[in-house]
Backbone as CSV, one residue per row, in Angstrom:
resi,resn,N_x,N_y,N_z,CA_x,CA_y,CA_z,C_x,C_y,C_z
1,UNK,-24.832,4.763,4.272,-23.476,4.915,4.256,-22.695,3.995,5.173
2,UNK,-21.730,3.365,4.825,-20.880,2.428,5.674,-20.202,3.182,6.703
3,UNK,-19.769,2.620,7.666,-18.901,3.142,8.770,-17.503,3.577,7.983
4,UNK,-17.034,4.700,8.491,-15.773,5.193,7.973,-14.676,4.322,8.100
5,UNK,-13.748,3.944,7.210,-12.626,3.074,7.465,-11.744,3.787,8.334
6,UNK,-11.082,2.982,9.140,-10.220,3.454,10.264,-9.029,4.344,9.670
7,UNK,-8.548,4.003,8.575,-7.491,4.747,7.974,-7.909,6.249,7.688
8,UNK,-9.085,6.544,7.636,-9.524,7.881,7.197,-9.468,8.835,8.426
9,UNK,-9.389,8.265,9.596,-9.294,9.036,10.875,-7.763,9.088,11.423
10,UNK,-6.940,8.405,10.602,-5.541,8.483,11.025,-4.888,9.813,10.985
11,UNK,-4.011,10.106,11.853,-3.353,11.417,11.842,-2.634,11.641,10.615
12,UNK,-2.096,10.619,9.940,-1.392,10.759,8.627,-2.209,11.449,7.615
13,UNK,-3.490,11.354,7.609,-4.272,12.011,6.482,-5.179,13.149,7.044
14,UNK,-4.900,13.626,8.191,-5.722,14.692,8.857,-5.786,15.968,7.900
15,UNK,-4.744,16.228,7.168,-4.752,17.541,6.310,-5.382,17.321,4.979
16,UNK,-5.674,16.078,4.568,-6.261,15.856,3.214,-7.603,16.065,3.237
17,UNK,-8.219,16.751,2.227,-9.600,17.004,2.238,-10.440,15.746,2.189
18,UNK,-11.556,15.746,2.836,-12.534,14.589,2.937,-12.901,14.025,1.575
19,UNK,-13.200,14.848,0.577,-13.502,14.312,-0.705,-12.407,13.507,-1.353
20,UNK,-11.309,13.930,-1.090,-10.121,13.169,-1.693,-10.021,11.909,-0.936
21,UNK,-10.211,11.830,0.440,-10.099,10.601,0.963,-11.157,9.589,0.626
22,UNK,-12.283,10.037,0.465,-13.504,9.255,-0.004,-13.161,8.670,-1.325
23,UNK,-12.658,9.467,-2.250,-12.308,9.043,-3.616,-11.296,7.813,-3.578
24,UNK,-10.251,8.019,-2.771,-9.296,7.023,-2.612,-9.779,5.825,-1.935
25,UNK,-10.617,6.023,-1.008,-11.276,4.905,-0.199,-12.147,3.995,-1.135
26,UNK,-12.840,4.692,-2.134,-13.676,4.061,-3.178,-12.746,3.233,-4.164
27,UNK,-11.719,3.960,-4.493,-10.866,3.360,-5.439,-10.201,2.061,-4.957
28,UNK,-9.658,2.104,-3.649,-9.076,0.984,-3.203,-10.096,-0.195,-2.770
29,UNK,-11.225,0.142,-2.396,-12.280,-0.732,-2.036,-12.817,-1.508,-3.328
30,UNK,-13.051,-0.782,-4.342,-13.481,-1.225,-5.631,-12.515,-2.097,-6.303
31,UNK,-11.158,-1.665,-6.156,-10.075,-2.410,-6.773,-9.742,-3.724,-6.143
32,UNK,-10.228,-3.992,-5.021,-9.986,-5.238,-4.353,-10.388,-6.440,-5.184
33,UNK,-9.381,-7.456,-5.309,-9.750,-8.592,-6.007,-9.783,-8.605,-7.405
34,UNK,-9.366,-7.536,-8.168,-9.399,-7.503,-9.520,-8.106,-8.000,-10.135
35,UNK,-8.103,-8.663,-11.353,-6.958,-9.145,-12.009,-6.190,-7.951,-12.543
36,UNK,-5.098,-8.144,-13.137,-4.227,-7.091,-13.711,-5.033,-6.362,-14.893
37,UNK,-5.713,-7.298,-15.712,-6.410,-6.648,-16.949,-7.643,-5.876,-16.448
38,UNK,-8.298,-6.409,-15.343,-9.514,-5.768,-14.831,-9.090,-4.357,-14.153
39,UNK,-7.949,-4.423,-13.568,-7.306,-3.104,-12.952,-7.128,-2.079,-13.844
40,UNK,-6.706,-2.393,-15.083,-6.440,-1.374,-16.111,-7.832,-0.773,-16.604
41,UNK,-8.791,-1.614,-16.789,-10.121,-1.149,-17.182,-10.762,-0.309,-16.110
42,UNK,-10.446,-0.662,-14.820,-10.984,0.098,-13.653,-10.396,1.363,-13.468
43,UNK,-9.068,1.505,-13.624,-8.326,2.649,-13.286,-8.611,3.918,-14.246
44,UNK,-8.809,3.560,-15.626,-9.099,4.637,-16.491,-10.338,5.504,-16.149
45,UNK,-11.472,4.854,-15.936,-12.495,5.699,-15.544,-12.357,6.489,-14.030
46,UNK,-11.561,5.688,-13.187,-11.403,6.376,-11.904,-10.631,7.695,-12.063
47,UNK,-9.579,7.557,-12.968,-8.744,8.741,-13.129,-9.426,9.916,-13.914
48,UNK,-10.314,9.517,-14.800,-11.234,10.366,-15.460,-12.212,11.182,-14.585
49,UNK,-12.750,10.339,-13.703,-13.682,10.856,-12.671,-12.935,11.868,-11.734
50,UNK,-11.741,11.610,-11.351,-10.885,12.369,-10.383,-10.702,13.762,-11.213
51,UNK,-10.380,13.724,-12.554,-10.182,14.759,-13.249,-11.477,15.750,-13.302
52,UNK,-12.661,14.980,-13.684,-13.954,15.747,-13.744,-14.253,16.422,-12.502
53,UNK,-13.830,15.883,-11.364,-14.181,16.313,-10.167,-13.142,17.307,-9.561
54,UNK,-12.149,17.600,-10.412,-10.894,18.434,-9.946,-10.307,18.050,-8.903
55,UNK,-10.092,16.580,-8.791,-9.447,16.000,-7.534,-8.102,15.724,-8.077
56,UNK,-7.101,16.536,-7.620,-5.651,16.313,-7.829,-5.014,16.079,-6.501
57,UNK,-4.080,15.092,-6.581,-3.393,14.647,-5.356,-1.881,15.012,-5.568
58,UNK,-1.441,15.743,-4.470,0.002,15.979,-4.402,0.752,14.717,-4.000
59,UNK,2.022,14.522,-4.423,2.720,13.463,-3.906,2.672,13.141,-2.496
60,UNK,2.726,14.236,-1.792,2.705,13.993,-0.234,1.245,13.470,0.172
61,UNK,0.165,13.960,-0.376,-1.175,13.384,-0.112,-1.233,11.991,-0.474
62,UNK,-0.825,11.620,-1.511,-0.841,10.193,-2.027,-0.021,9.272,-1.051
63,UNK,1.166,9.797,-0.773,2.068,9.022,0.165,1.362,8.794,1.466
64,UNK,0.790,9.939,2.006,0.231,9.911,3.347,-1.030,8.801,3.387
65,UNK,-1.870,9.077,2.290,-3.040,8.226,2.161,-2.629,6.780,2.080
66,UNK,-1.739,6.498,1.218,-1.363,5.102,1.074,-0.771,4.460,2.262
67,UNK,0.142,5.303,3.027,0.662,4.848,4.262,-0.476,4.452,5.320
68,UNK,-1.451,5.461,5.352,-2.580,5.242,6.330,-3.381,3.954,5.846
69,UNK,-3.614,3.822,4.655,-4.473,2.687,4.250,-3.687,1.308,4.458
70,UNK,-2.369,1.425,4.254,-1.646,0.186,4.452,-1.532,-0.206,6.018
71,UNK,-1.522,0.894,6.730,-1.392,0.620,8.206,-2.494,-0.195,8.704
72,UNK,-3.757,-0.177,8.107,-5.018,-0.751,8.532,-5.317,-2.021,7.621
73,UNK,-4.479,-2.479,6.687,-4.770,-3.496,5.814,-4.239,-4.820,6.244
74,UNK,-4.895,-5.895,5.818,-4.447,-7.269,5.939,-3.441,-7.583,4.890
75,UNK,-2.701,-8.610,4.986,-1.701,-9.136,4.150,-2.232,-9.152,2.744
76,UNK,-3.284,-9.750,2.500,-3.975,-9.938,1.205,-4.294,-8.458,0.579
77,UNK,-4.752,-7.578,1.556,-5.181,-6.313,1.124,-3.923,-5.564,0.649
78,UNK,-2.821,-5.741,1.403,-1.506,-5.053,1.027,-1.042,-5.486,-0.338
79,UNK,-1.167,-6.819,-0.639,-0.750,-7.296,-1.910,-1.600,-6.605,-3.085
80,UNK,-2.864,-6.421,-2.799,-3.828,-5.847,-3.786,-3.491,-4.313,-3.923
81,UNK,-3.151,-3.760,-2.916,-2.814,-2.319,-2.887,-1.595,-2.079,-3.719
82,UNK,-0.570,-3.071,-3.528,0.646,-2.833,-4.247,0.398,-3.114,-5.711
83,UNK,-0.581,-3.923,-6.093,-0.913,-4.226,-7.551,-1.619,-2.910,-8.052
84,UNK,-2.437,-2.256,-7.315,-3.231,-1.070,-7.699,-2.238,0.034,-8.043
85,UNK,-1.232,0.219,-6.993,-0.187,1.195,-7.067,0.619,0.966,-8.325
86,UNK,0.992,-0.261,-8.620,1.941,-0.675,-9.761,1.209,-0.085,-11.085
87,UNK,-0.038,-0.517,-11.027,-0.839,-0.137,-12.222,-0.887,1.397,-12.444
88,UNK,-1.243,2.101,-11.341,-1.422,3.563,-11.448,-0.183,4.243,-11.808
89,UNK,0.938,3.698,-11.567,2.281,4.395,-12.008,2.496,4.129,-13.486
90,UNK,1.901,3.265,-14.158,2.218,2.993,-15.605,1.568,4.049,-16.519
């Protein structure tokens, strides 16, 4: 297992269950560098997996996790995150 990303220890996400944080971490890590078309193909199974594992995120949890991830991201990563989020909202 890799070392835990710094954002997972941030106080912003301290109240979010570990399993949810790990899921989001995986989603953002695997989403890195994908084109818009690849992003669509990637998001569908991820959402299905979340549903199968009964992982639902409140708007507050999503906001907190995204804020924490962004806090520790490079400029390139931030662009990618914005792309992932734009896709997720569609």
